[in-house]
C-alpha positions in Angstrom: 11.4 -3.7 -20.6 9.5 -1.6 -18.0 8.2 1.7 -18.5 8.0 4.2 -16.1 5.4 7.0 -16.2 5.6 10.5 -14.8 2.5 11.7 -13.1 2.5 15.4 -11.8 1.6 15.5 -8.5 -0.9 18.7 -7.8 0.2 20.8 -4.9 -2.8 20.2 -2.7 -1.5 16.1 -3.0 2.4 16.8 -2.1 2.3 16.3 1.7 0.3 12.7 0.6 3.4 11.9 -1.8 6.3 13.0 1.0 4.8 11.1 3.8 4.3 8.0 1.5 7.7 8.3 0.3 8.9 8.8 4.1 6.7 5.5 4.9 8.2 3.4 1.8 11.7 4.3 3.1 11.0 3.4 6.6 9.8 0.0 5.6 12.9 -1.0 3.3 15.4 0.6 5.8 17.9 -1.9 7.1 18.4 0.5 9.8 16.5 0.1 12.9 13.7 2.8 13.0 12.0 4.1 16.5 8.4 3.0 16.8 7.7 6.4 17.9 9.0 7.8 14.6 7.5 5.2 12.5 3.9 5.5 14.6 4.3 9.3 13.9 4.6 8.8 10.4 2.0 6.5 10.0 -0.5 8.9 11.9 0.3 11.8 9.9 0.0 9.6 6.7 -3.4 8.4 7.9 -4.5 12.0 8.3 -3.6 12.5 4.8 -5.1 9.6 3.3 -8.3 10.7 5.2 -8.3 14.1 3.7 -6.8 14.0 0.4 -9.0 14.5 -2.5 -9.3 11.4 -4.7 -8.7 10.8 -8.5 -6.0 9.8 -10.8 -3.1 11.6 -9.0 -4.2 10.3 -5.4 -4.4 6.6 -7.1 -0.9 7.5 -8.9 0.7 8.1 -5.5 -0.8 5.0 -3.9 0.6 2.4 -7.1 4.0 4.4 -6.5 4.1 3.5 -2.6 2.9 0.3 -1.7 3.1 1.0 2.0 0.7 3.6 2.0 -1.7 1.8 -0.4 -1.7 -1.0 2.4 -2.4 1.6 5.1 -5.0 3.0 2.9 -6.8 -0.3 2.6 -6.5 -0.9 6.4 -8.0 2.5 7.0 -10.9 1.5 4.6 -11.2 -2.2 5.3 -14.5 -2.3 6.5 -15.7 -0.8 3.6 -13.9 -2.0 0.7 -11.8 -4.7 1.8 -8.5 -5.1 -0.1 -9.7 -2.7 -2.8 -6.4 -2.0 -4.0 -4.6 -5.4 -3.7 -4.1 -7.2 -7.1 -6.4 -10.1 -7.1 -4.5 -12.2 -9.2 -1.7 -13.2 -6.8 -4.2 -13.5 -3.8 -6.2 -16.0 -6.0 -3.1 -18.0 -7.4 -1.9 -18.3 -4.1 -5.5 -19.6 -3.0 -5.5 -22.1 -5.5 -2.3 -23.4 -4.7 -3.0 -24.1 -1.3 -5.7 -25.8 -2.1 -3.9 -28.1 -4.3 -1.2 -28.6 -1.9 -3.9 -29.5 0.7 -5.4 -31.8 -1.5 -2.5 -33.3 -2.3 -1.2 -33.8 1.4 -4.6 -35.3 2.0 -4.2 -37.9 -0.6 -0.8 -39.5 0.9 
């Protein structure tokens, strides 16, 4: 059973949370989204990500909205890499690729 934890977002992070939610909805949309609309949301969210105060509430927003987390990682990749991506799935994928390549090379 998955437990949902509610986090109160302070007023100063409401624009960040709203834009993160909007980007998540655009990413999941089955309806076509205009490039201009998408770019506008991403640009505005990028501005919020650069200026928003960091802390537990900021982290909670990024955890709740994977599209915003990915944008944050892309904006900070030069300094921190994929610091918010789960390491275990990436490591497991790499190990599986090594096994598959080794198996294919042995044939």
